[in-house]
C-alpha positions as CSV (number, residue, x, y, z in Angstrom):
1,M,17.3,-11.8,-17.4
2,E,19.5,-8.7,-17.2
3,S,22.3,-8.5,-14.7
4,T,20.9,-9.1,-11.2
5,N,23.7,-7.7,-9.1
6,I,21.9,-5.5,-6.6
7,S,23.7,-2.4,-5.3
8,S,25.7,-2.6,-2.1
9,N,23.6,-2.3,1.1
10,F,23.8,-3.1,4.7
11,I,22.3,-6.5,4.2
12,K,25.0,-7.5,1.7
13,H,27.6,-6.4,4.2
14,I,26.1,-8.6,6.9
15,V,25.9,-11.6,4.5
16,T,29.4,-11.1,3.2
17,E,30.8,-11.0,6.8
18,D,28.8,-14.1,7.8
19,L,30.3,-16.0,5.0
20,K,33.8,-14.7,5.7
21,T,33.7,-15.7,9.4
22,G,32.2,-19.1,8.6
23,E,28.9,-18.5,10.4
24,Y,27.2,-19.8,7.3
25,D,28.8,-21.8,4.5
26,G,26.2,-20.6,1.9
27,V,23.2,-18.4,1.5
28,V,19.5,-19.5,1.6
29,T,16.8,-16.9,1.5
30,R,13.0,-17.2,1.3
31,F,10.1,-15.1,0.2
32,P,7.3,-16.0,2.7
33,P,3.9,-14.4,1.8
34,E,0.8,-15.2,3.7
35,P,-1.8,-16.3,1.1
36,N,-4.5,-13.9,2.3
37,G,-4.4,-11.4,-0.6
38,Y,-2.6,-10.5,-3.8
39,L,1.0,-9.3,-3.8
40,H,1.6,-5.6,-4.3
41,I,4.5,-3.4,-5.3
42,G,5.9,-3.5,-1.8
43,H,6.2,-7.3,-2.0
44,A,8.0,-6.9,-5.3
45,K,10.8,-5.1,-3.4
46,S,11.1,-8.1,-1.1
47,I,11.0,-10.5,-4.0
48,V,13.8,-8.7,-5.9
49,L,15.9,-8.4,-2.7
50,N,15.6,-12.1,-1.6
51,F,16.0,-13.7,-5.0
52,E,18.8,-11.5,-6.3
53,L,20.7,-11.6,-3.0
54,A,20.8,-15.4,-3.0
55,D,21.6,-15.4,-6.7
56,E,24.6,-13.1,-6.2
57,Y,26.1,-15.4,-3.6
58,K,25.1,-18.5,-5.7
59,G,22.7,-19.5,-3.1
60,K,19.0,-20.6,-3.1
61,T,15.7,-18.9,-2.5
62,N,12.5,-20.7,-1.4
63,L,8.9,-19.6,-2.0
64,R,7.1,-20.5,1.2
65,F,3.4,-19.8,2.0
66,D,3.1,-18.9,5.7
67,D,-0.5,-20.3,5.7
68,T,-1.2,-20.5,9.4
69,N,-4.6,-18.6,9.4
70,P,-7.2,-20.5,7.4
71,L,-9.9,-17.9,8.2
72,K,-8.2,-15.5,5.7
73,E,-6.4,-17.8,3.3
74,D,-7.5,-19.1,0.0
75,Q,-6.1,-21.2,-2.9
76,E,-6.8,-18.2,-5.2
77,F,-4.2,-16.2,-3.4
78,V,-1.7,-19.1,-3.5
79,D,-2.1,-19.3,-7.3
80,S,-1.9,-15.6,-7.8
81,I,1.3,-15.3,-5.8
82,K,3.0,-18.1,-7.8
83,E,2.0,-16.4,-11.0
84,D,3.3,-13.0,-9.9
85,V,6.7,-14.3,-8.8
86,T,7.1,-16.1,-12.1
87,W,6.0,-13.1,-14.1
88,L,8.5,-10.9,-12.3
89,G,11.2,-13.3,-13.7
90,Y,12.2,-15.5,-10.7
91,D,12.4,-19.2,-10.3
92,W,12.2,-20.6,-6.7
93,D,14.5,-23.4,-5.6
94,G,11.9,-24.9,-3.3
95,L,8.1,-24.5,-3.0
96,F,6.9,-25.0,0.6
97,Y,4.0,-24.4,2.9
98,A,4.1,-23.7,6.6
99,S,1.2,-26.1,6.8
100,N,3.4,-28.9,5.6
101,Y,5.3,-28.5,8.9
102,F,2.3,-28.6,11.2
103,D,3.2,-32.1,12.6
104,E,6.7,-30.9,13.4
105,M,5.5,-27.6,14.8
106,Y,3.1,-29.5,17.1
107,E,6.0,-31.7,18.3
108,R,8.1,-28.6,19.0
109,A,5.3,-27.1,21.0
110,V,5.1,-30.3,23.0
111,L,8.8,-30.0,23.6
112,L,8.4,-26.5,25.0
113,I,5.6,-27.8,27.4
114,K,7.9,-30.6,28.6
115,K,10.7,-28.1,29.2
116,G,8.3,-25.9,31.3
117,L,8.4,-23.2,28.7
118,A,4.8,-23.3,27.5
119,Y,1.4,-23.7,29.1
120,V,-2.3,-23.9,28.2
121,D,-4.2,-20.7,29.2
122,D,-8.0,-20.3,29.6
123,L,-8.0,-16.5,29.5
124,S,-10.0,-14.9,26.7
125,A,-8.3,-12.9,24.0
126,E,-9.5,-9.7,25.7
127,E,-8.2,-10.8,29.1
128,I,-4.8,-11.7,27.6
129,R,-4.6,-8.2,26.2
130,T,-5.5,-6.7,29.5
131,Y,-3.0,-8.9,31.4
132,R,-0.3,-8.1,29.0
133,G,0.3,-4.6,30.4
134,T,1.5,-1.6,28.5
135,L,4.8,-0.1,27.4
136,T,5.2,1.6,30.8
137,E,3.5,-1.0,33.0
138,P,4.6,-4.7,33.4
139,G,2.2,-7.5,32.5
140,K,0.3,-9.6,35.0
141,E,0.7,-13.4,35.1
142,S,-2.2,-15.6,34.1
143,P,-3.8,-17.7,36.9
144,H,-3.2,-20.7,34.7
145,R,0.5,-20.1,34.2
146,D,1.6,-22.6,36.9
147,R,-0.3,-25.6,35.5
148,T,1.9,-28.8,35.7
149,V,3.6,-30.2,32.7
150,D,1.3,-33.2,32.7
151,E,-1.8,-31.0,32.8
152,N,-0.5,-28.9,30.0
153,L,0.3,-31.9,27.9
154,E,-3.1,-33.3,28.4
155,L,-4.9,-30.1,27.7
156,F,-2.9,-29.4,24.6
157,E,-3.6,-32.8,23.2
158,R,-7.3,-32.3,23.9
159,M,-7.1,-29.0,22.1
160,K,-5.6,-30.8,19.1
161,N,-8.4,-33.4,19.3
162,G,-11.1,-30.8,19.0
163,E,-12.5,-31.1,22.5
164,F,-12.7,-27.3,23.0
165,G,-14.4,-24.5,21.0
166,N,-12.8,-21.5,19.3
167,G,-11.2,-19.2,21.8
168,E,-11.7,-21.5,24.8
169,K,-8.0,-22.1,25.3
170,V,-4.6,-21.1,23.8
171,L,-1.1,-22.3,24.2
172,R,1.3,-19.6,25.4
173,A,5.0,-19.4,25.8
174,K,6.3,-19.0,29.3
175,I,8.9,-16.2,29.0
176,D,8.7,-13.0,31.1
177,M,5.5,-10.9,31.8
178,S,7.7,-8.0,33.0
179,S,9.8,-7.9,29.8
180,P,10.2,-4.4,28.3
181,N,9.4,-6.0,25.0
182,L,5.7,-6.7,24.8
183,N,6.3,-9.6,22.3
184,M,8.1,-11.5,25.1
185,R,5.2,-11.3,27.6
186,D,4.1,-14.9,27.2
187,P,3.0,-14.7,23.6
188,V,0.3,-17.0,22.2
189,L,1.8,-19.9,20.2
190,Y,-1.4,-21.8,19.3
191,R,-5.1,-21.0,19.0
192,I,-8.1,-23.1,18.3
193,S,-9.9,-22.5,15.0
194,H,-12.4,-25.1,13.7
195,T,-11.9,-23.9,10.1
196,T,-11.1,-25.9,7.0
197,H,-7.6,-25.2,5.7
198,H,-6.9,-24.7,2.0
199,N,-4.0,-27.2,2.2
200,T,-4.6,-29.5,5.2
201,G,-8.4,-29.6,5.0
202,D,-9.9,-30.6,8.4
203,Q,-6.8,-32.4,9.7
204,W,-6.2,-29.7,12.3
205,C,-8.3,-27.5,14.5
206,I,-5.4,-25.8,16.2
207,Y,-3.1,-23.5,14.3
208,P,0.3,-22.0,15.2
209,M,0.6,-18.3,15.4
210,Y,2.8,-16.5,12.8
211,D,5.5,-15.6,15.4
212,F,5.9,-19.3,16.2
213,A,5.5,-20.8,12.7
214,H,7.7,-18.4,10.9
215,P,11.0,-19.0,12.7
216,L,10.3,-22.7,12.7
217,G,9.7,-22.7,9.0
218,D,12.9,-20.8,8.4
219,A,14.9,-23.2,10.5
220,I,13.3,-26.4,9.0
221,E,14.3,-25.1,5.5
222,G,17.8,-24.2,6.5
223,V,17.3,-20.5,5.7
224,T,20.4,-18.5,6.6
225,H,19.2,-15.0,6.3
226,S,15.5,-14.2,7.1
227,I,14.9,-10.8,5.6
228,C,11.8,-9.0,6.8
229,T,10.5,-5.4,7.2
230,L,11.2,-3.2,10.1
231,E,7.9,-3.8,12.0
232,F,9.3,-7.2,12.8
233,E,12.4,-5.8,14.6
234,D,10.7,-6.0,18.0
235,H,9.8,-9.6,17.2
236,R,13.4,-10.7,16.6
237,P,14.0,-11.7,20.3
238,L,11.0,-13.9,20.1
239,Y,12.2,-15.3,16.7
240,N,15.5,-16.2,18.3
241,W,13.9,-17.6,21.4
242,V,11.7,-20.0,19.4
243,V,14.6,-21.3,17.3
244,E,16.7,-21.8,20.4
245,K,14.2,-23.2,22.8
246,C,12.7,-25.5,20.2
247,E,16.2,-26.9,19.7
248,M,16.3,-26.3,16.0
249,E,19.4,-27.5,14.2
250,A,19.6,-24.5,11.9
251,T,19.8,-21.0,13.3
252,P,18.6,-18.4,10.8
253,K,19.5,-14.7,11.2
254,Q,16.6,-12.2,11.0
255,I,17.5,-8.9,9.3
256,E,15.1,-6.0,9.0
257,F,14.8,-3.4,6.3
258,A,12.5,-0.5,5.7
259,R,9.4,-1.4,3.7
260,L,8.4,0.5,0.5
261,N,6.1,3.5,0.9
262,L,4.8,5.2,-2.3
263,T,3.0,8.5,-2.7
264,N,-0.7,8.2,-3.5
265,T,-0.6,4.5,-3.0
266,I,-2.2,2.2,-0.5
267,M,0.3,-0.4,0.7
268,S,-1.8,-2.2,3.3
269,K,-3.1,-5.6,2.2
270,R,-6.1,-5.2,4.5
271,N,-7.0,-1.9,2.9
272,L,-6.6,-3.3,-0.6
273,K,-8.9,-6.1,0.3
274,Q,-11.5,-3.6,1.5
275,L,-11.3,-1.8,-1.8
276,V,-12.0,-5.1,-3.5
277,D,-14.7,-6.3,-1.1
278,E,-16.6,-3.0,-1.2
279,N,-16.4,-2.9,-5.1
280,V,-14.5,0.4,-5.1
281,V,-12.3,-1.3,-7.7
282,D,-12.8,-4.0,-10.3
283,G,-11.0,-6.8,-8.4
284,W,-7.5,-7.3,-7.2
285,D,-6.2,-6.8,-10.8
286,D,-7.9,-3.4,-11.3
287,P,-5.2,-1.4,-13.2
288,R,-5.5,1.3,-10.5
289,M,-4.4,-1.1,-7.8
290,P,-0.7,-1.3,-6.8
291,T,-1.0,-5.1,-6.9
292,I,1.5,-6.8,-9.2
293,S,-1.5,-8.3,-11.1
294,G,-3.0,-4.8,-11.4
295,L,0.3,-3.3,-12.6
296,R,0.6,-6.2,-15.1
297,R,-2.9,-5.6,-16.4
298,R,-2.3,-1.9,-16.7
299,G,0.8,-2.6,-18.8
300,F,3.9,-2.3,-16.5
301,T,6.7,-4.7,-17.5
302,P,8.6,-7.0,-15.2
303,E,11.8,-5.3,-16.3
304,S,10.6,-1.9,-15.2
305,I,9.5,-3.1,-11.8
306,R,12.7,-4.9,-11.2
307,N,14.8,-1.9,-12.2
308,F,12.6,0.3,-9.9
309,C,13.2,-2.0,-7.0
310,R,16.9,-2.0,-7.6
311,E,17.1,1.7,-7.9
312,I,15.3,2.5,-4.6
313,G,17.7,0.3,-2.8
314,V,17.6,-1.2,0.7
315,A,17.8,0.9,3.9
316,R,17.1,0.8,7.6
317,S,15.2,4.1,7.7
318,Y,11.6,4.7,6.6
319,S,11.1,7.0,3.5
320,T,8.5,7.6,0.9
321,V,9.2,7.2,-2.8
322,D,7.5,9.3,-5.4
323,V,5.3,7.1,-7.5
324,Q,6.5,9.0,-10.6
325,M,9.8,7.1,-10.1
326,L,8.0,3.9,-11.0
327,D,6.5,5.6,-14.0
328,H,10.0,6.7,-15.1
329,F,11.2,3.2,-15.2
330,V,8.4,1.9,-17.4
331,R,8.9,4.8,-19.8
332,E,12.6,3.9,-20.0
333,D,11.8,0.3,-20.7
334,L,9.1,0.9,-23.3
335,K,10.7,3.7,-25.3
336,L,12.7,1.4,-27.6
337,K,10.2,-1.5,-27.4
338,A,6.7,-0.1,-28.0
339,P,5.5,0.5,-31.6
340,R,4.3,4.1,-32.3
341,T,0.9,4.5,-33.6
342,M,-1.9,7.1,-33.7
343,A,-5.1,7.1,-31.7
344,V,-7.9,9.7,-31.4
345,I,-9.6,9.4,-28.0
346,K,-12.0,12.3,-28.3
347,P,-12.8,12.4,-32.0
348,L,-13.8,15.3,-34.1
349,K,-14.6,14.6,-37.8
350,V,-12.7,16.5,-40.5
351,V,-13.8,16.4,-44.2
352,I,-11.1,17.4,-46.7
353,T,-13.3,18.9,-49.4
354,N,-10.7,19.0,-52.2
355,Y,-9.5,15.5,-51.7
356,P,-10.9,13.0,-54.3
357,E,-14.0,11.2,-53.2
358,G,-13.6,7.4,-52.9
359,Q,-9.8,7.6,-53.0
360,V,-7.7,6.0,-50.3
361,E,-3.9,6.2,-50.4
362,M,-1.4,4.5,-48.2
363,L,1.2,6.5,-46.4
364,D,4.5,5.3,-44.9
365,A,5.2,5.9,-41.2
366,E,8.0,4.7,-39.0
367,I,7.1,2.2,-36.3
368,N,9.5,3.6,-33.7
369,P,11.8,6.6,-34.7
370,E,14.0,5.8,-31.6
371,N,14.5,2.2,-32.9
372,P,14.7,2.3,-36.7
373,E,15.2,-1.5,-36.9
374,M,11.5,-1.9,-36.1
375,G,10.8,-0.7,-39.7
376,T,7.8,1.1,-41.1
377,R,4.0,0.6,-41.3
378,Q,1.4,1.8,-43.8
379,I,-1.6,3.9,-42.8
380,P,-4.6,4.8,-44.9
381,F,-5.5,8.5,-45.8
382,S,-8.7,9.7,-47.4
383,R,-11.2,12.5,-47.6
384,E,-12.5,11.9,-44.1
385,I,-10.4,11.7,-40.9
386,Y,-10.7,12.2,-37.2
387,I,-8.6,14.5,-35.1
388,E,-8.7,15.3,-31.4
389,Q,-11.4,17.7,-30.2
390,E,-8.8,19.6,-28.2
391,D,-6.8,20.2,-31.4
392,F,-9.4,22.7,-32.7
393,M,-10.5,26.0,-31.2
394,E,-12.9,28.4,-32.9
395,N,-11.6,31.4,-31.0
396,P,-8.0,30.5,-30.0
397,P,-5.8,32.4,-27.6
398,K,-2.4,33.7,-28.8
399,K,0.3,31.1,-29.4
400,Y,-2.3,28.4,-30.2
401,F,-0.8,26.6,-33.1
402,R,-3.3,23.9,-33.8
403,L,-6.4,24.1,-36.0
404,F,-8.7,27.1,-36.1
405,P,-10.6,28.9,-38.9
406,G,-8.2,30.0,-41.5
407,N,-5.1,28.3,-39.9
408,E,-3.0,25.6,-41.5
409,V,-1.4,22.7,-39.7
410,R,0.5,19.5,-40.6
411,L,-1.1,16.1,-40.3
412,K,1.5,13.6,-39.0
413,H,2.9,11.5,-41.9
414,A,0.4,13.2,-44.3
415,Y,-0.3,16.7,-45.6
416,F,-0.9,20.3,-44.6
417,I,-4.6,21.0,-44.1
418,K,-6.4,24.4,-43.7
419,C,-9.7,24.9,-41.8
420,E,-12.2,26.6,-44.1
421,E,-15.6,25.9,-42.4
422,V,-17.0,24.9,-39.0
423,V,-20.2,22.8,-38.8
424,K,-22.3,22.9,-35.7
425,D,-25.3,21.1,-34.4
426,D,-28.5,22.8,-33.2
427,A,-27.0,23.2,-29.7
428,G,-24.0,25.1,-31.1
429,N,-21.5,22.3,-30.6
430,V,-18.8,21.8,-33.2
431,V,-19.4,18.5,-34.9
432,E,-17.4,18.7,-38.1
433,L,-14.7,20.7,-39.8
434,R,-14.4,21.4,-43.5
435,C,-10.8,21.7,-44.6
436,T,-8.7,21.7,-47.7
437,Y,-5.3,20.1,-48.3
438,D,-2.3,21.0,-50.3
439,P,-1.1,17.9,-52.3
440,E,2.4,19.5,-52.7
441,T,3.0,19.2,-48.9
442,K,3.0,15.4,-48.6
443,S,5.2,14.2,-45.8
444,G,8.5,12.8,-47.0
445,T,8.6,14.7,-50.3
446,G,11.0,17.4,-49.0
447,F,8.5,20.2,-49.4
448,T,9.9,23.5,-48.0
449,G,7.6,26.1,-49.6
450,R,6.3,27.2,-46.2
451,K,6.3,26.1,-42.6
452,V,3.5,25.5,-40.1
453,K,3.9,25.4,-36.4
454,G,1.3,22.7,-35.5
455,T,1.4,19.0,-36.1
456,L,-1.7,16.9,-35.4
457,H,-2.3,13.2,-35.1
458,W,-5.3,11.7,-36.8
459,V,-6.9,8.5,-38.0
460,E,-8.7,7.8,-41.3
461,A,-12.4,7.7,-40.7
462,T,-13.8,4.9,-42.9
463,K,-11.3,2.2,-41.9
464,A,-10.5,3.2,-38.3
465,K,-11.0,0.6,-35.6
466,S,-13.2,1.7,-32.7
467,A,-11.6,1.4,-29.3
468,E,-12.2,2.2,-25.6
469,F,-9.5,4.1,-23.7
470,R,-9.2,3.9,-20.0
471,L,-7.2,6.8,-18.5
472,Y,-6.0,6.5,-14.9
473,N,-5.1,8.9,-12.1
474,P,-3.9,8.0,-8.6
475,L,-6.5,6.0,-6.7
476,I,-5.7,7.7,-3.4
477,L,-5.3,11.4,-2.9
478,D,-2.4,12.3,-0.6
479,E,-4.1,14.7,1.8
480,E,-3.9,15.2,5.6
481,K,-6.1,12.5,7.1
482,E,-8.7,13.7,9.5
483,E,-8.8,12.0,12.9
484,G,-11.1,9.0,12.9
485,G,-11.6,9.1,9.1
486,S,-11.3,6.1,6.8
487,F,-8.7,5.8,4.1
488,L,-11.8,5.4,1.8
489,D,-12.4,9.1,2.4
490,H,-9.3,9.8,0.3
491,V,-10.3,7.6,-2.7
492,N,-10.0,9.8,-5.9
493,P,-13.4,10.0,-7.5
494,N,-11.7,10.8,-10.8
495,S,-9.2,7.9,-10.8
496,L,-10.7,6.4,-14.0
497,E,-11.9,8.1,-17.1
498,V,-13.3,6.0,-20.0
499,L,-13.4,7.4,-23.5
500,K,-14.5,6.0,-26.9
501,G,-12.4,6.8,-29.9
502,F,-10.5,5.3,-32.8
503,V,-7.1,3.7,-33.6
504,E,-5.4,2.9,-36.9
505,P,-7.0,0.0,-38.7
506,N,-3.8,-2.2,-38.4
507,M,-4.5,-2.2,-34.7
508,S,-7.3,-4.8,-35.3
509,E,-4.5,-7.4,-35.0
510,A,-3.4,-6.1,-31.5
511,K,-3.2,-8.9,-29.0
512,E,-3.7,-9.0,-25.2
513,N,-1.0,-7.2,-23.2
514,E,0.6,-5.7,-26.4
515,K,2.0,-2.2,-25.6
516,F,1.9,0.8,-27.9
517,Q,2.9,4.5,-27.7
518,F,0.0,6.6,-29.0
519,F,1.4,9.8,-30.5
520,R,1.0,12.7,-27.9
521,H,-1.0,10.6,-25.5
522,G,1.3,8.1,-23.8
523,Y,2.0,4.4,-23.5
524,F,-1.0,2.0,-23.6
525,N,-1.6,-1.7,-23.0
526,V,-4.2,-3.9,-24.6
527,D,-6.4,-4.9,-21.7
528,P,-6.2,-8.7,-21.3
529,K,-9.5,-9.0,-19.5
530,D,-12.1,-6.9,-21.3
531,T,-10.7,-6.7,-24.9
532,T,-12.9,-8.6,-27.4
533,R,-12.7,-9.2,-31.1
534,E,-15.4,-6.5,-31.5
535,Q,-14.0,-4.0,-29.0
536,L,-10.4,-3.1,-28.3
537,V,-9.7,-1.8,-24.8
538,F,-6.6,0.1,-24.0
539,N,-5.3,0.9,-20.6
540,L,-3.1,4.0,-20.1
541,I,0.2,2.8,-18.6
542,V,1.8,6.2,-18.3
543,S,1.8,9.5,-20.0
544,L,4.7,10.5,-22.3
545,K,6.4,13.1,-20.1
546,S,7.1,13.7,-16.5
547,S,8.9,16.3,-14.5
548,F,10.5,13.5,-12.4
549,K,14.3,13.3,-12.5
550,L,16.4,10.5,-11.1
């Protein structure tokens, strides 16, 4: 992998100082996803940060699944997360599951009960919310808060043994119902859920809450710096309370940074799941999705995503990044890697009337003019070719330099052709052009007799390989959201356009996830899911040009 030194930021300053003062003698970070959906580009920022921070300090990074809610978790999500992290180019030092620690977490909860710092509560979830109070009003203590230690121990064990139904009882921390921080007002530590767990099966019917399990998982693994997003800042006092009161040997330090926000992009896993569940998109890996699997299927490279995450940096304040910045990095990564080729996505047939019938000649073309070491390819040329429909106008405006009756243009890598006749169907639609060519104008011969202003791409008609092209626009339109409206109201109805056209015949050998630059169109990826031997499918990764500047 290329250099992984991330730019200086406030987190690095904290880590450097902690090592200098001896607070920690090494660095252990973790990437701790909940396996309740696929990872998205926002998670990529966290992956890059955690793995590369530890790497810079010669430390370790664990991959840990915080799998404490079996109602929403699935092995499919576990597998996809491992695949995504590996594809991005990172190797974890340890692979862990919060569920592997359920025995120890239970014992730590028992310890809290024995210390008088936790109690079993019979209030319903709605009652707990009501008793909790508001930002301006203190909470109200539960009538069950003063149960004895022995009573709490007995009830908690009976909860574990499955004697109560879902929602009948919870275990709560006994902290301070008048705390200005709502997270410290006797938060729930355990709830009952008679649900089969993807990892532990039916071994447990009580499950720790995230705010209890997460700090314990960090401490058990010896994590030094627990890096999370800003919405967990108000949870930090509870994080520290759990580590301290549960008498954990290791004391991780929680540090918060601003999560990634992108224009025209949904970054909520819940909303992404809704798009999948309601069939708005073709699964989690739909190329319009900001999931890592969707970006991979569309054709983004791991290098481009890593470079993007490094460039946007790490900060404490919220900001929104233009999604065109991500496009910029994939262009930069592909411009020297991707072979150039020609594709016609809205074909118009051209017959070159003075070219010999039955003759096919092979023309030389560079594979990538920006990287001459990639060599050349050969493309067929004959009497019949396809050009783009938009490259012909019967009645063009001024300064239109492409093909129109009586005008001459250059065919890329081939000859000059001149439009002599327009053929239309009964409805008046242009269906074919009759042109002539000048054999003296062959590309590469040094012809200087006259100049033309337009150069068109094309494919030879008899040997061309048919293909499907999928063109993408933002899935979400950035507009002012109406009060009470759903984010689904802002789904772009024109986020996908599917076209049928042709590519050069040598493209029949193209393999899944191979990337090409189609002349004048953009960078495309061979779709790994829908491409067959009979039908190539190309996903538009990104257009050729952008107004975006770094």
